[in-house]
N, C-alpha and C positions, 0 to 999 in steps of 0.2 A: 623444460617446464611443460606441464600438462595444462591445456586450456580448453574451455568449452568449445571454442571454434573448431578444434580438431575433429569434432564428432558430427558436425552439421552438414556434411557433404556426401554422405554415403547412402541416403535414402531410408535410414532407419526411422522407426517410430520414436516419439519423444521419450517413451519409457525405456527403450533399448539404449538411446543416447545417454539418458540419465544413469542407467545401470553401468554402462561402460565407463563413464566419467567417474562415478563413485568408486568402482573397483580399482581403477588406475590411480585415483587419488589416495586410496587406502594403501595400495602397494607402494607408492612413492613415499607416503608418510612413514611407513615402516622402514623402508630402505634408507631414507635420509634423516630419520629422527625428526620429522617435520610436524610439530604439534598442530600448526595452523591448517595444514592439509588434512589432518585427521578430523579436526573440527569442521572443516569445509565439507568433507564427505558426509558427516552426520547431518549437517545443515541440508544438504541435497537430498538425503533420505527423507527428511520432513517434507520437502517439496514434492518428491515422488509420491509419497503417501497421500498428500492432499490432492494432487492431480488425478490420482486414481479414483477420487471421489468416494471415499469409504462411507459406510452407513452413518457414521457420526455426523457427517456434513448434512445429510438429509434430515436427521433428527434436529440438528442445530438450526437449519433454515426454517423448519416447521415452528420452532420456538420464536424465531424472529417474526414469522408470519403472524403470530399472536399479537404482536405490536401493530402490525399492519391492520388487523381487524379492529384493534382498539382505536386507531386513528380514523378509520373509516366511520366509526360510530360517533366519535367525539368531534370530528371536524368534517361535517357533511359538505360544506362549501369549499373545502380545500382539495385541490388536485395534488397528487404526489406519486412518486415511484419509489420502489424498493429494489435495489440490485445488490447481489453478492458476487464477489469474484475472488478466486484464488490468484495470488501473485504469479505472474508468468515466470517461466524458467529464466529468460534473459534478464528481466528486471530483478529477479531474486539474486542472480549471479552478479549483476552490477552492484547491487546493494551490499552484498557480502564483502566484495572487494573494496568498495568505497569505505565501509566501516573500518577495514584493516588500515587503509591509507590515512583516513582522517584521524584515527586515534594515534597512530604512530607520529603523524605530522604535528598534531597538537601537543603531544607529550614531549617530542623532541624540541619543539619551539619553546616550550616552557622550561625544560630541564637540561637541554643540550646533551641528553643521553637517550638511548632508545628504551622503550618500556619493557619490563620483564614479560616473558611469555605468559606468566600466570595472570598478569593484569590484562593483557590483550585477550586472553581466553574469556575473561569475565565480560569484557566489552562485547564479544561475539555471541554472548548468550542472551542478548536483549532484543531479539526480533519479536515484534508483537503484532505485525500487520500482514502476515502471510495470508490470512483470511480477512477480507474487508467487506463491510456492508455499507451501502450509501443510501440515505433517505433524502430525496430532493422534493421540495414542496413548491407550490405555486398557487397564488390567489387569482381567480378570474378577474379580469379588468373591469367587467361590467358592474361589480359591486362597489366601485370607488370613483370618487369625483376627479381624482388626480393620480398621476403615477407615483408621486411621493407618498400619498396616503396609502396606496397599495403596498409600496415597499416597506413602510413602517408597520403595516399590519402583518406582512410576511415575516419581518424580523421579530416582532413580538411573538408570533406563532412559533417560529423556529426555536426561540429560547424557552418557550412554554413546553414544547415537546422535549427539549433537552433536560428540563427540570424533572420530567416524569420518567424518562427512559431508564436511568440507573435502578431505581427501586422496582420498576416493572420487570426488568430482566433479572434482577437479583432474586425475585420471587420464583423465577423459572430456572434457577441453577447456575446463574452467572455471577461473577464477582467483579465489580468495577475496580480498576487499577488506578492508584494515585498517579497524577501527572508529574509529581515531584517539582512543581514550579515552572515547568516548561510551558511557555506561552500562557501564563496565568491570566484568567479573564479579568478585565476591568469593567465589565458590563454589569449594571445594576439589574438587568433582566435575568441574570443567572443566580439562582438561589445559593446562599452561602454553603448549605450542606452538600451541594453537588459541585461547587466551583473547584475544589481540589482535584477533581477527576477529569476535568476538561482541558484540552489544549485549544485555546480560543484564538483562531486566526481571523475572526470577524472583528472583535474589538481591538485586536492587535494587527493592524494592516501590514501585509507583506509588501515589499518593493514591487513585486510583479503583479500586484492586485489580487493575489490569491486570498479567498475567504472561505472558511469552513470551520465547523466545530468538530473536534476529534475526541473520541473517548475509547479507551481500551478495556476489554472485558476478558476475564479468564473463565472459560467454559469448564465447570467442575466435572461434568460427566465425561467429556472427551479429553480433558487435561490439555487444552490448547488455548492459545490467545486469539483474539479477534479484535479488529478495530471497527468502530462505527463512525461514519462521517455524516454530518447533518448540514444541508445547504439549501438555499433557495435556488430556483431555476436560473436566476441571473448569475448567482455565484457559480453554479455548475457550468454555465456557458463560458464564463471567464476561465475556469479551470480546465475545461476540456477543449475549447476551440478558440479561446481568447488569449490574452497576454500571458496567462499563467499555465497554458497547456504544456503537456509533457515534452513536446519537441523543443519549445523555448527553454524549459527547465533543463533539458539534457544538454543543449548548447552551452548554457551557463556552466553546467557541471563539467563539460568537456574542457572549457577554458581553465576552470579551477584545477582540474586534474593534471593539466599540462604544466602547471606551475609547481614543479617539484624541486626548485632550486635549493631549498633548505635541506633536502635529503640527498646527499651525494650518492650517485649510483654505485652500487657494489658494497655499501656499508651495512645495509639492512635487507637481508634476503626477503623477509616477509613483505616489506614495502615494495621492493622491486617486482616481486611476483604478482602482487595484487594490482600494482600500477599497470604492468604489462597486460594482464588479463582484462582489466577495465578498458584500456585503450583499444585492444583488439575487438572487444564487443562494440565499442562506439563506432568503429570503422567498418562494421559488418555491412555488406551489400546484401540485403535480404532477398533481392530478386535472384541471387545466385545460389541460395541455399537449397539443399535437397533433403527436406524433412517430411516424412510421410504425413499427409493431411494438412500441410502448410504450403501456401502459395502467396507470393507477393509480386505484383507487377513492378513496383519500385518501393523505395523506403517510405512512401506516403500512402500508397494503395495496398493495404494489407488485409488478407483474409485468413484469419487464424482460427482453426477449429480444434486445436490440440493443446493449447496452453503454452505454446512456445514464446509468443511475443505479447499478446494481449491478456493472457491469463484465461482461466476457465470460468465461465459464468455459472453460478449455482443458484441464483435467486432472482428471477425477473417478475416483478409485480407492478401493475399500473392501476391507479385508482383515479377515476374521473370525479369531479365535484358534482354535487346534486344539480347545479346549474347546467353542467355539460350533459348529464344524463337526461335532464328534461328536454334538451334540444334533440337528443336522439329519439326520445319517445314521440 
């Protein structure tokens, strides 16, 4: 079985690693009549094209920047950041394999038979967050008498921005995708006409305290999907360095993935291969990898300039509030 891990120790660039992995998956798919390996290779081609940062990403980020300028004008006392990132190769590989496992596991648990390959192929065509933008807002404390007052103002502002965003981007060539009832908002602050498009992890609290508003758009000019996340600074801190950060999330996922009792080994090739690939990725010692432009002291201190682990940054903007600018003057 071919895994991404097999290519991470030869000192190649990330693009050579991807090309070798794609070519070998295609060859294996043809030799073994493995439809999932074929879809897997096509998925990796998407990642490679994104990491190459084609012209459409520049055009797309410039359209997103228009919303940045709108916010700077409409909310002069609000501090905020805009960031855009392409999903990293390792995270994308993890997600592809987890989709394979989760769908087979759920289908088998319900029907006691394995899903047809045609159904599994449909499931693997639903990646919508390979490109993700994040807007993080913060109200300066000096404007409020209490911390609760500030948090309430930030939350009102967050939903106000969420109400405006879909129409703003649709006027610039994007189409909002329905959330199909996933994490449907129960907040009265979100307008009824935009509510069907948002996955609301703010009004629907997660067990790990994760909070954010998510919405997916289709970019009609580049024919690609992108996700936009809206958060306050406090929400972002919890997600990035608090209880909901990725390391905690990954540990939880690791425990779940090891629970494969319902799928007997050797009965479903697609599950077995996806499970093995996922486990090998989770066990990576990043400090021992040899990937051009990537270095890691250990699995916590990571410097990634190539899109292998943290993804590739495509949009960094920071806006200070008028109050903060006044201090600088």
